[in-house]
C-alpha positions as CSV (number, residue, x, y, z in Angstrom):
1,M,0.0,0.0,0.0
2,I,2.9,2.3,0.8
3,F,4.3,1.8,-2.7
4,C,0.9,2.5,-4.3
5,L,0.6,5.7,-2.2
6,A,4.0,6.9,-3.3
7,A,3.1,6.3,-6.9
8,L,-0.1,8.3,-6.6
9,L,1.7,11.1,-4.9
10,L,4.3,11.3,-7.7
11,H,1.7,11.3,-10.4
12,S,-0.8,13.8,-8.8
13,T,-1.1,17.0,-10.8
14,V,-0.9,19.8,-8.3
15,L,-1.2,23.5,-8.8
16,T,0.4,25.2,-5.8
17,P,-0.1,29.0,-5.3
18,A,2.0,30.9,-2.9
19,L,0.4,29.8,0.4
20,G,2.8,31.7,2.6
21,Y,4.9,28.8,4.0
22,A,8.1,27.5,2.7
23,K,7.6,23.7,2.6
24,P,4.1,22.7,1.5
25,P,3.3,19.0,2.2
26,L,2.9,16.5,-0.6
27,L,-0.6,16.6,-2.0
28,I,-2.4,13.5,-0.8
29,P,-4.8,12.1,-3.5
30,R,-8.5,12.2,-2.7
31,V,-8.7,8.4,-3.3
32,V,-6.3,7.9,-0.4
33,L,-7.2,10.6,2.0
34,L,-11.0,9.9,1.9
35,R,-10.6,6.2,2.6
36,P,-12.5,5.0,5.6
37,T,-10.5,3.6,8.5
38,E,-9.4,0.0,8.0
39,R,-9.1,-1.2,11.6
40,H,-11.9,-0.9,14.2
41,R,-12.5,-1.5,17.9
42,A,-9.1,-2.8,19.1
43,E,-9.2,-4.6,22.4
44,L,-6.4,-5.9,24.7
45,S,-6.5,-9.5,25.8
46,P,-6.7,-10.0,29.6
47,D,-3.1,-11.3,29.8
48,G,-1.9,-8.3,27.7
49,R,-0.2,-10.5,25.1
50,W,-2.6,-9.9,22.2
51,V,-4.7,-7.1,20.6
52,A,-7.7,-8.0,18.5
53,F,-9.4,-5.8,16.0
54,T,-11.8,-6.0,13.1
55,T,-11.5,-4.8,9.5
56,R,-14.3,-4.1,7.0
57,T,-13.5,-4.5,3.3
58,E,-16.0,-4.9,0.4
59,G,-18.9,-5.6,2.8
60,R,-16.9,-8.3,4.7
61,N,-16.1,-8.2,8.4
62,D,-12.9,-9.9,9.5
63,L,-11.4,-10.4,13.0
64,W,-7.7,-10.2,13.5
65,I,-5.2,-10.7,16.3
66,Q,-1.8,-9.2,16.7
67,S,0.9,-10.0,19.3
68,T,2.0,-7.3,21.6
69,T,5.2,-9.1,22.6
70,A,6.7,-10.1,19.2
71,A,7.2,-8.2,16.0
72,A,4.8,-10.1,13.8
73,E,2.1,-9.3,11.3
74,P,-1.5,-9.7,12.5
75,R,-3.3,-12.8,11.5
76,R,-6.9,-13.3,10.5
77,V,-9.1,-15.3,12.8
78,D,-11.2,-18.1,11.4
79,T,-14.8,-17.3,12.3
80,A,-16.3,-20.3,10.5
81,N,-18.1,-18.2,7.9
82,V,-19.9,-16.3,10.6
83,K,-19.9,-12.5,10.0
84,P,-18.8,-10.9,13.2
85,I,-21.1,-8.2,14.6
86,S,-19.7,-7.9,18.1
87,W,-17.0,-9.8,20.0
88,R,-15.1,-9.8,23.4
89,W,-12.0,-11.4,24.9
90,T,-12.9,-14.0,27.5
91,F,-10.9,-14.2,30.7
92,A,-9.3,-17.4,29.4
93,N,-7.8,-15.3,26.6
94,D,-10.1,-16.7,24.0
95,I,-12.6,-14.6,21.9
96,V,-16.3,-15.0,21.9
97,V,-18.1,-13.7,18.8
98,A,-21.7,-12.8,18.1
99,G,-22.2,-12.9,14.3
100,V,-24.6,-13.4,11.5
101,E,-25.1,-16.8,9.9
102,Q,-27.8,-17.3,7.3
103,R,-29.6,-14.1,8.4
104,R,-29.8,-15.2,12.1
105,E,-27.1,-14.7,14.7
106,T,-25.0,-17.3,16.5
107,L,-22.3,-17.4,19.1
108,L,-18.8,-18.8,18.6
109,L,-15.9,-19.3,21.0
110,I,-12.6,-18.9,19.2
111,P,-9.5,-20.2,21.0
112,L,-6.1,-18.8,20.0
113,E,-5.2,-22.3,18.8
114,G,-7.7,-24.7,17.4
115,D,-11.1,-24.5,15.6
116,P,-14.1,-22.3,16.6
117,I,-16.6,-23.8,19.0
118,R,-20.3,-23.1,18.5
119,V,-21.7,-22.2,21.9
120,T,-25.1,-20.9,21.0
121,P,-27.6,-22.6,23.2
122,F,-30.5,-21.6,20.9
123,S,-31.0,-19.6,17.8
124,A,-32.2,-15.9,17.9
125,D,-32.5,-12.9,15.7
126,R,-29.8,-11.1,17.6
127,F,-27.4,-11.6,20.5
128,D,-25.8,-8.8,22.5
129,L,-22.7,-9.6,24.5
130,V,-23.5,-8.1,27.9
131,S,-20.8,-9.2,30.4
132,L,-17.9,-11.5,31.1
133,S,-16.3,-11.8,34.5
134,P,-13.0,-13.0,35.9
135,N,-15.1,-14.5,38.8
136,R,-17.0,-16.7,36.3
137,P,-14.5,-17.2,33.5
138,T,-16.4,-20.1,31.7
139,E,-19.7,-18.2,31.4
140,M,-21.0,-15.0,30.1
141,V,-24.2,-12.9,30.1
142,I,-26.0,-12.3,26.8
143,R,-29.1,-10.6,25.7
144,A,-31.1,-12.5,23.2
145,R,-33.8,-11.0,21.0
146,S,-36.2,-13.4,19.3
147,S,-39.8,-13.5,18.0
148,E,-40.2,-16.4,20.6
149,E,-40.6,-15.0,24.1
150,E,-38.9,-18.0,25.7
151,R,-35.8,-17.2,23.7
152,S,-35.7,-13.5,24.6
153,G,-34.2,-11.7,27.5
154,L,-31.1,-11.8,29.6
155,F,-29.3,-15.2,29.9
156,I,-26.2,-16.8,31.5
157,I,-24.7,-19.2,29.1
158,S,-21.7,-21.6,29.2
159,L,-18.8,-20.7,27.0
160,T,-18.1,-24.4,26.6
161,T,-20.3,-27.5,26.9
162,L,-17.3,-29.3,28.5
163,R,-17.4,-27.3,31.7
164,G,-20.1,-25.5,33.6
165,R,-23.8,-25.7,32.7
166,P,-24.6,-26.0,29.0
167,D,-28.3,-24.9,29.4
168,P,-28.9,-21.2,29.5
169,I,-30.2,-19.6,32.7
170,R,-32.7,-16.7,32.1
171,L,-32.0,-13.9,34.5
172,E,-34.6,-11.3,33.3
173,F,-37.2,-10.8,30.7
174,D,-38.8,-7.4,30.1
175,P,-39.5,-6.3,26.5
176,D,-39.5,-2.7,27.6
177,V,-35.9,-2.8,28.9
178,E,-33.3,-1.7,26.4
179,R,-30.2,-2.5,28.5
180,W,-29.2,-4.4,31.6
181,W,-26.1,-4.2,33.8
182,V,-24.7,-6.9,36.0
183,D,-21.9,-7.3,38.5
184,R,-19.1,-9.8,38.4
185,Q,-21.3,-12.5,40.0
186,F,-23.8,-11.9,37.1
187,R,-26.4,-10.4,39.5
188,V,-28.6,-7.9,37.7
189,R,-28.1,-4.5,39.3
190,A,-29.4,-1.9,36.9
191,A,-31.6,-1.5,33.8
192,E,-32.7,1.2,31.4
193,R,-36.0,1.6,29.6
194,R,-37.9,4.2,27.6
195,N,-39.9,6.8,29.6
196,K,-42.7,9.3,28.8
197,L,-40.1,12.1,28.2
198,Y,-39.1,10.4,25.0
199,G,-35.8,9.6,26.8
200,H,-34.8,6.9,29.2
201,E,-35.3,5.9,32.8
202,L,-32.4,4.4,34.7
203,R,-33.4,2.0,37.5
204,R,-31.6,0.0,40.2
205,K,-32.6,-3.3,41.6
206,S,-33.2,-3.1,45.4
207,D,-32.6,-5.8,48.0
208,D,-36.2,-6.9,47.8
209,N,-35.8,-7.6,44.1
210,S,-38.0,-4.6,43.1
211,W,-37.0,-1.8,40.6
212,V,-36.4,1.7,41.9
213,T,-35.8,4.7,39.6
214,V,-32.4,6.3,39.9
215,A,-32.7,9.0,37.2
216,N,-35.0,10.1,34.3
217,Y,-33.5,11.5,31.2
218,S,-35.4,13.6,28.7
219,W,-34.8,13.2,24.9
220,S,-32.6,16.4,25.0
221,V,-30.5,15.1,27.9
222,D,-30.1,11.8,26.0
223,R,-28.3,13.8,23.4
224,L,-25.9,15.5,25.8
225,A,-22.3,14.4,26.0
226,G,-22.5,13.7,22.3
227,D,-23.6,10.1,22.7
228,S,-27.1,8.8,23.4
229,R,-26.2,5.1,23.6
230,E,-25.1,4.8,27.2
231,R,-25.2,6.4,30.6
232,V,-23.9,3.7,32.9
233,V,-20.1,3.6,33.2
234,S,-19.8,0.5,35.4
235,V,-21.1,-1.5,38.2
236,S,-18.7,-2.1,41.0
237,A,-17.2,-5.6,41.3
238,D,-19.1,-6.2,44.6
239,G,-22.4,-5.1,43.0
240,Q,-23.0,-2.4,45.6
241,T,-22.3,0.7,43.6
242,L,-23.5,2.0,40.2
243,Y,-21.4,4.6,38.3
244,F,-23.3,6.7,35.7
245,V,-23.4,10.0,34.0
246,D,-26.2,12.5,34.7
247,A,-27.1,16.1,34.2
248,E,-30.4,16.3,36.0
249,D,-29.6,15.8,39.7
250,A,-30.2,18.5,42.3
251,D,-27.1,18.0,44.4
252,S,-24.9,20.3,42.2
253,P,-27.2,23.3,41.4
254,N,-24.3,25.4,40.2
255,S,-23.4,23.1,37.4
256,D,-25.4,22.3,34.3
257,T,-22.9,19.9,32.7
258,V,-23.1,16.1,32.7
259,R,-21.3,14.7,35.7
260,L,-20.1,11.3,36.8
261,R,-22.1,10.1,39.8
262,E,-22.1,7.1,42.0
263,C,-25.2,5.5,43.6
264,D,-25.2,3.2,46.5
265,L,-27.4,0.4,45.3
266,R,-28.5,-0.6,48.8
267,T,-29.7,2.8,50.0
268,G,-30.2,4.7,46.7
269,M,-28.0,7.6,47.9
270,C,-26.1,9.2,45.1
271,R,-23.3,11.7,44.9
272,V,-21.2,13.5,42.3
273,L,-17.8,11.8,41.8
274,A,-16.3,13.9,38.9
275,T,-17.3,17.0,37.0
276,A,-15.8,19.3,34.3
277,P,-16.2,23.0,34.4
278,H,-17.2,23.7,30.8
279,A,-18.0,20.3,29.2
280,D,-19.9,17.1,29.8
281,V,-18.3,14.1,31.3
282,L,-18.5,11.2,28.8
283,W,-19.6,7.7,29.8
284,S,-17.0,6.2,27.4
285,G,-13.3,6.5,27.9
286,A,-13.4,5.8,31.6
287,T,-10.4,4.1,33.3
288,L,-11.7,1.4,35.5
289,H,-9.8,-0.2,38.4
290,P,-9.0,-3.8,37.3
291,G,-10.0,-5.2,40.6
292,T,-13.0,-3.1,41.8
293,D,-14.4,-1.7,38.5
294,R,-14.5,1.7,40.2
295,P,-13.7,4.6,37.8
296,Q,-10.2,6.0,38.4
297,A,-10.4,8.7,35.7
298,V,-12.9,10.0,33.1
299,V,-12.7,12.3,30.2
300,S,-15.0,15.2,29.1
301,Y,-16.4,16.1,25.7
302,G,-14.5,18.1,23.1
303,D,-10.8,18.1,23.6
304,L,-11.0,15.0,25.9
305,Q,-9.7,16.6,29.1
306,R,-9.0,13.9,31.6
307,H,-10.3,14.2,35.2
308,T,-8.5,12.0,37.7
309,I,-10.4,10.4,40.6
310,D,-7.7,8.0,41.8
311,D,-4.2,9.5,42.1
312,A,-2.7,6.1,41.4
313,V,-3.2,6.5,37.7
314,A,-2.0,10.1,37.5
315,P,1.8,9.3,37.0
316,H,0.9,6.9,34.1
317,F,-1.2,9.5,32.3
318,A,1.5,12.1,32.8
319,A,4.1,9.7,31.3
320,L,1.8,9.0,28.3
321,S,1.2,12.7,27.8
322,R,5.0,13.3,27.6
323,T,5.4,10.6,25.0
324,L,2.3,10.9,22.8
325,E,1.6,14.2,21.1
326,G,-2.2,14.0,20.8
327,H,-4.9,13.3,23.3
328,V,-4.4,10.1,25.2
329,S,-7.4,7.8,25.0
330,F,-7.5,4.9,27.4
331,V,-8.7,1.7,25.7
332,G,-8.1,-1.1,28.2
333,R,-5.6,-2.9,30.5
334,S,-4.4,-6.4,31.3
335,V,-5.8,-8.1,34.4
336,D,-2.5,-7.7,36.3
337,D,-2.4,-4.0,35.2
338,S,1.1,-4.4,33.8
339,R,0.0,-3.3,30.3
340,W,-2.4,-0.7,28.9
341,L,-3.7,-0.3,25.4
342,V,-4.1,3.4,24.6
343,R,-4.8,5.5,21.5
344,D,-3.2,8.7,20.4
345,L,-5.8,11.1,19.0
346,D,-4.5,14.2,17.2
347,G,-7.0,14.9,14.5
348,G,-5.9,12.1,12.1
349,P,-6.3,8.4,12.1
350,A,-5.9,7.0,15.6
351,T,-2.7,5.2,16.5
352,Y,-2.7,2.4,19.1
353,H,0.1,2.0,21.6
354,L,1.1,-0.5,24.3
355,Y,2.0,1.1,27.6
356,D,4.2,-0.7,30.2
357,T,3.2,0.5,33.7
358,T,6.4,-0.8,35.2
359,T,8.8,0.9,32.9
360,K,6.5,3.7,31.9
361,T,7.5,3.1,28.2
362,T,5.2,3.1,25.2
363,T,5.4,1.0,22.0
364,R,3.5,1.9,18.9
365,L,1.4,-1.0,17.5
366,F,-0.5,0.3,14.5
367,S,-2.9,3.0,13.2
368,D,-6.5,2.4,12.2
369,L,-5.6,3.6,8.6
370,P,-2.1,2.3,7.8
371,A,-2.3,3.7,4.3
372,L,-1.7,7.2,5.6
373,D,1.3,6.2,7.8
374,P,3.9,7.6,5.3
375,V,2.4,11.1,5.0
376,S,2.3,14.2,7.1
377,L,-1.2,15.3,8.3
378,A,-2.4,18.4,10.1
379,R,-2.2,18.4,13.8
380,R,-5.2,19.6,15.8
381,A,-4.9,22.4,18.3
382,P,-7.5,24.0,20.6
383,L,-8.9,27.4,19.6
384,L,-11.0,29.1,22.2
385,V,-13.1,32.0,21.0
386,T,-15.3,34.3,23.1
387,A,-18.5,35.3,21.4
388,R,-19.7,38.9,21.4
389,D,-22.0,38.2,24.4
390,G,-19.2,36.4,26.4
391,L,-20.1,32.8,25.6
392,R,-17.1,30.4,25.3
393,L,-16.8,28.7,21.9
394,P,-14.3,25.8,22.2
395,C,-13.2,25.3,18.6
396,R,-10.4,23.2,17.1
397,L,-7.8,24.3,14.6
398,Y,-6.1,22.3,11.8
399,L,-3.1,23.9,10.2
400,P,-1.2,22.5,7.2
401,P,2.0,20.6,8.2
402,D,5.0,23.0,8.4
403,A,2.7,26.1,8.4
404,D,3.3,26.5,12.2
405,P,7.0,25.6,12.9
406,D,7.0,26.9,16.5
407,G,3.8,25.1,17.4
408,D,2.0,28.1,18.9
409,G,-1.2,27.5,17.0
410,V,-0.6,30.5,14.6
411,P,0.8,30.0,11.1
412,T,3.9,31.8,9.9
413,T,1.6,34.0,7.8
414,P,-2.2,34.2,7.7
415,L,-3.7,31.5,5.5
416,P,-6.9,31.2,3.4
417,T,-9.3,29.6,5.9
418,V,-12.4,27.3,5.9
419,L,-14.9,27.3,8.8
420,Y,-16.4,23.9,9.2
421,V,-19.9,23.7,10.7
422,H,-21.1,20.3,11.9
423,G,-24.6,19.0,11.6
424,G,-27.2,18.5,14.3
425,P,-27.0,20.8,16.0
426,W,-28.4,18.8,18.9
427,A,-26.0,15.9,18.5
428,G,-22.3,15.7,19.5
429,F,-19.9,15.1,16.6
430,G,-16.7,13.8,18.2
431,A,-13.5,15.5,17.2
432,N,-12.0,12.1,16.6
433,S,-14.4,10.6,14.1
434,W,-12.3,9.9,10.9
435,G,-15.6,10.1,8.9
436,I,-15.5,13.8,9.7
437,T,-11.9,14.7,10.3
438,R,-10.8,13.2,6.9
439,H,-12.5,16.2,5.2
440,L,-10.8,18.6,7.5
441,Q,-7.5,16.9,6.8
442,L,-8.1,17.2,3.1
443,L,-8.7,20.9,3.3
444,A,-5.6,21.4,5.5
445,N,-3.5,19.4,3.0
446,R,-4.7,21.8,0.3
447,G,-3.2,24.7,2.2
448,Y,-6.1,26.0,4.3
449,A,-6.4,26.7,7.9
450,V,-9.4,24.8,9.0
451,I,-11.5,25.7,12.0
452,D,-13.8,23.0,13.4
453,T,-16.4,25.3,15.0
454,E,-18.5,24.9,18.1
455,F,-21.5,27.2,18.6
456,R,-24.4,27.7,20.9
457,G,-27.1,25.1,20.4
458,A,-24.6,22.3,20.1
459,V,-24.3,19.6,22.8
460,G,-21.4,18.4,24.9
461,Y,-20.8,21.7,26.8
462,G,-23.7,21.8,29.2
463,K,-27.4,22.4,29.1
464,S,-27.1,26.2,29.1
465,F,-24.8,26.1,26.1
466,T,-27.4,24.1,24.2
467,D,-30.3,26.2,25.5
468,A,-28.5,29.4,24.3
469,G,-29.3,28.3,20.8
470,D,-33.1,28.2,21.3
471,R,-34.8,30.2,18.5
472,Q,-31.4,31.5,17.4
473,W,-31.0,29.9,14.0
474,G,-29.7,32.6,11.7
475,R,-29.3,34.9,14.7
476,A,-26.9,34.4,17.6
477,M,-25.9,31.0,16.2
478,L,-24.8,32.7,13.0
479,N,-23.1,35.5,15.0
480,D,-21.0,32.9,16.7
481,L,-19.6,31.8,13.3
482,V,-18.9,35.3,12.3
483,D,-17.2,35.9,15.7
484,I,-15.0,32.8,15.1
485,A,-14.0,34.0,11.7
486,D,-13.2,37.5,13.0
487,A,-11.2,36.1,15.9
488,A,-9.1,33.9,13.5
489,A,-8.4,37.0,11.4
490,D,-7.5,39.1,14.4
491,R,-5.1,36.4,15.6
492,K,-3.3,36.2,12.3
493,I,-4.5,32.7,11.6
494,A,-6.9,33.6,8.7
495,Q,-6.9,35.9,5.8
496,K,-10.1,37.8,6.4
497,E,-11.0,38.3,2.8
498,K,-10.3,34.7,2.0
499,T,-12.4,32.9,4.5
500,A,-15.1,30.4,3.5
501,I,-17.8,28.5,5.3
502,F,-18.5,24.8,4.8
503,G,-21.1,22.6,6.5
504,W,-23.5,19.7,6.2
505,S,-27.0,19.3,7.5
506,Y,-27.4,22.1,10.1
507,G,-24.0,23.3,8.8
508,G,-25.5,23.4,5.3
509,Y,-28.2,25.6,6.6
510,A,-25.6,27.7,8.4
511,A,-23.6,28.1,5.1
512,N,-26.8,29.1,3.3
513,A,-27.7,31.6,6.1
514,A,-24.2,33.1,6.1
515,L,-24.4,34.1,2.4
516,T,-27.9,35.5,2.8
517,M,-27.7,37.1,6.3
518,A,-24.0,38.0,6.5
519,P,-23.5,38.4,2.8
520,E,-20.2,40.3,2.8
521,R,-18.3,38.3,5.5
522,F,-17.4,35.1,3.7
523,A,-15.6,34.8,0.3
524,C,-17.8,31.7,-0.6
525,A,-19.7,28.9,0.9
526,V,-20.2,25.1,0.5
527,S,-23.5,23.7,1.6
528,L,-24.2,20.0,1.9
529,Y,-27.8,18.8,2.4
530,G,-28.8,21.9,4.3
531,L,-32.2,23.5,4.9
532,S,-33.3,26.8,3.3
533,D,-36.9,27.1,4.3
534,L,-37.8,26.7,8.0
535,L,-41.5,27.3,7.2
536,A,-41.5,24.0,5.1
537,I,-40.7,21.7,8.0
538,E,-43.4,19.0,8.0
539,K,-44.8,17.7,11.3
540,P,-42.1,19.2,13.6
541,D,-41.8,17.5,17.0
542,Q,-41.9,19.3,20.3
543,L,-38.1,19.7,20.5
544,W,-38.0,21.3,17.1
545,K,-40.7,23.8,18.1
546,Q,-38.8,24.6,21.3
547,R,-35.3,24.9,19.7
548,V,-36.2,26.4,16.3
549,G,-39.8,27.4,16.1
550,D,-43.3,26.3,15.1
551,P,-44.1,26.9,11.5
552,G,-47.7,26.1,12.3
553,D,-48.0,29.0,14.8
554,P,-49.1,32.2,12.9
555,D,-47.3,34.3,15.4
556,Q,-44.0,32.7,14.5
557,V,-44.3,32.7,10.7
558,A,-42.6,36.1,10.2
559,T,-39.8,35.2,12.5
560,L,-39.0,31.9,10.8
561,R,-39.3,33.5,7.4
562,A,-36.7,36.1,8.4
563,V,-34.1,33.4,9.1
564,S,-34.9,31.2,6.1
565,P,-32.3,31.7,3.3
566,L,-34.9,30.9,0.6
567,Y,-36.6,34.2,1.1
568,H,-33.4,36.2,0.9
569,A,-31.7,34.9,-2.2
570,D,-31.4,38.4,-3.6
571,A,-29.0,39.3,-0.8
572,V,-26.4,36.8,-1.9
573,V,-23.2,38.4,-3.4
574,R,-20.7,35.5,-3.0
575,P,-20.4,32.2,-4.9
576,L,-22.2,29.1,-3.5
577,L,-21.6,25.4,-4.1
578,I,-24.5,23.1,-3.0
579,G,-24.6,19.3,-2.8
580,H,-27.7,17.2,-1.9
581,G,-29.0,13.7,-2.1
582,V,-32.2,13.0,-3.8
583,L,-33.2,10.3,-1.3
584,D,-32.7,12.6,1.7
585,R,-35.7,12.4,4.1
586,R,-34.3,14.4,7.0
587,A,-33.5,17.5,5.0
588,P,-35.5,16.9,1.8
589,C,-33.8,17.7,-1.5
590,A,-36.6,20.1,-2.3
591,Q,-35.0,22.5,0.2
592,S,-32.0,22.9,-2.0
593,D,-34.0,22.6,-5.3
594,R,-36.1,25.6,-4.4
595,F,-33.2,27.7,-3.0
596,V,-31.2,27.1,-6.2
597,E,-34.2,28.1,-8.3
598,A,-34.4,31.3,-6.3
599,L,-30.7,32.0,-6.6
600,T,-30.7,31.3,-10.3
601,A,-33.7,33.6,-10.9
602,A,-31.9,36.3,-9.0
603,G,-28.8,35.9,-11.2
604,K,-26.5,34.6,-8.5
605,T,-23.4,32.4,-8.9
606,V,-24.4,28.9,-7.7
607,T,-23.4,25.4,-8.7
608,Y,-25.7,22.6,-7.7
609,L,-24.7,18.9,-7.5
610,R,-27.6,16.5,-7.0
611,F,-26.7,12.9,-6.2
612,R,-29.5,10.5,-7.3
613,E,-28.6,7.5,-5.0
614,E,-27.7,9.4,-1.8
615,G,-29.7,10.3,1.2
616,H,-28.9,12.4,4.2
617,D,-25.1,12.0,4.4
618,F,-23.3,10.4,1.5
619,R,-22.7,6.7,1.9
620,Q,-20.8,5.9,-1.3
621,D,-17.1,6.7,-1.6
622,R,-17.5,7.7,-5.2
623,S,-20.0,10.4,-4.2
624,W,-17.4,11.9,-1.8
625,H,-14.7,11.8,-4.4
626,A,-16.8,13.6,-7.0
627,F,-18.0,16.2,-4.5
628,W,-14.5,17.0,-3.3
629,A,-13.2,17.1,-6.9
630,V,-15.6,19.9,-7.5
631,A,-15.2,21.5,-4.1
632,E,-11.4,21.6,-4.3
633,Q,-11.6,23.5,-7.6
634,F,-14.4,25.8,-6.3
635,L,-12.3,26.7,-3.2
636,H,-9.2,27.2,-5.3
637,Q,-10.9,29.7,-7.5
638,H,-12.2,31.8,-4.6
639,L,-9.5,31.2,-1.8
640,G,-6.4,30.2,-3.8
641,G,-5.6,26.9,-2.1
642,R,-4.2,23.9,-3.9
643,R,-6.2,21.2,-5.7
644,E,-5.8,17.9,-7.3
645,R,-6.8,17.9,-10.9
646,L,-10.2,16.6,-11.9
647,R,-10.0,12.9,-12.6
648,K,-12.5,10.2,-13.6
649,E,-14.8,10.8,-10.6
650,F,-17.8,11.5,-12.8
651,V,-17.8,8.5,-15.1
652,D,-21.1,6.6,-14.7
653,L,-21.8,8.5,-11.5
654,P,-25.5,9.0,-10.7
655,M,-25.0,12.8,-10.1
656,D,-26.5,15.7,-12.0
657,I,-24.9,19.1,-12.2
658,V,-28.3,20.9,-12.2
659,V,-26.9,24.4,-12.7
660,G,-23.6,26.2,-12.6
661,I,-21.3,23.8,-14.5
662,E,-19.8,26.9,-16.1
663,H,-18.7,28.3,-12.8
664,I,-16.2,25.5,-12.1
665,D,-13.1,25.6,-14.3
666,G,-12.6,22.3,-16.1
667,L,-15.8,20.7,-14.9
668,S,-17.6,20.7,-18.2
669,K,-14.6,18.9,-19.8
670,A,-14.3,16.4,-17.0
671,K,-18.0,15.6,-17.0
672,R,-17.8,14.5,-20.7
């Protein structure tokens, strides 16, 4: 792969204007830089001698293991033609896999040596791996989902029919429960189910075997911390304490962020264990004590600041911070705590490292996208901006390699700049998702300073930060983006007259709004599957009515019209590139169709790419390649950055250039 990458780099046609720094990096071809990560969900074996991970290629899932003690290539694990869906290391250092076989799921036990062993006690539509325990190493807890009630619920099963009990033991059955948590003795200690707030209710099991509510989460709180999948961090090994994240308790009235709390499962008494001043504590990424399962450290949203609870781990994280340049993400540890598996997160593909707690030394294992190992990528740096009303906006900055030789977060000379605006906005989009950061890396590689913006209305920074965006689409939320752009120019990061705005979903709306409501501020805009008419929202739910407005309320029609770009197309004075999927149901393609019609009628400069087989968010690699082929040229024409020449991205592509082909140099020729 390295040879192929080198060949692509040598044969890429690059036009490089004077970007203001002496050593521009090699231009990375789109076909390489936009690749999805190749390795997923690495996990350390209990003895610390192996790391397992999965790969996905051409619709196929494969499971691999790699030694941490010898320099050897990873080897693929035989899963007996079962497609792995989820998997875990057992405490005997084997792997148990839940996977699909002939449209139903089965369970396999895969020893490091020998053939896979089928351990499924019965067939089901789906198996979820709930828990394994060093106290009961030959058993595990699963959740089975089946059309047959007797095969649904929470079960203890034997991992081998040679030892233990081969017949499953059903612990619980409740079709309304979405998740259960057990202790190391496989006693059910907590559960979660839907509530009347369109969110979740977290419950504990009392000594008399009844269920008692611990916390109720509304839909909006479910979206806090950027992840609605989990709230429980762990159950203590002795089954007496529940550790979970919560933002709705009354014992910390001066904080509106998500905190880590602990609950005594015997008495129901809860207290705050860890909190962050300006961000939500995440349920994921916790460092759990290998013997007690009590959290020793947690991280908070955004820049992954670590909050230490147990001083015993502080020297180790200090040593890791000195060695690794990005944010240190804790993945797992061996049972004897001699080895840790950690990730280095710096805005590019994650790199995995083995950390020796005795010598405090770190060994690099692999990255989750080895194809990019030979090239230099942008490094991420924090960029804190204060909005005009004093609100903190914790953004992130990507600068081209070698543009900032002293590492102070300011390039040698101001650069053409792109503001990236994420979707949602009531969903957290982690700074370490390669599905997102690859686009920011592409822009940085082309010579732009890239600002990953945060703005009021987004989640992950407390309820008041989210609530500050209520009814502020096109108003204070847009002001935040203008304030970020101005701050970047004031700090000599950005060239003010060469700053663009780019976003998708909500960010697509923000790009549309910027060109209609702050028409002189940005040099151009790129809008992906964004809204243009807030009056055309069909059947808005209560949250939409609260956060944006109710188009069915006559008293709000004028207000929503004022912040709908469709009705202000005549104000646009800068070029706009729009992309949208015809199959989009969340932000219907008609939103862009009508906006483009209005822009065209007003004689504005707009290019519109309509993808016939895409919905909300593009799923096909070829769609992204074609979009960026056009976007690179578009941004080059208006900001002056580099671009790779147009290639064969448009051959047999189900994409229509509805209007504006003449506005993109070379596009007409490339489309033929």
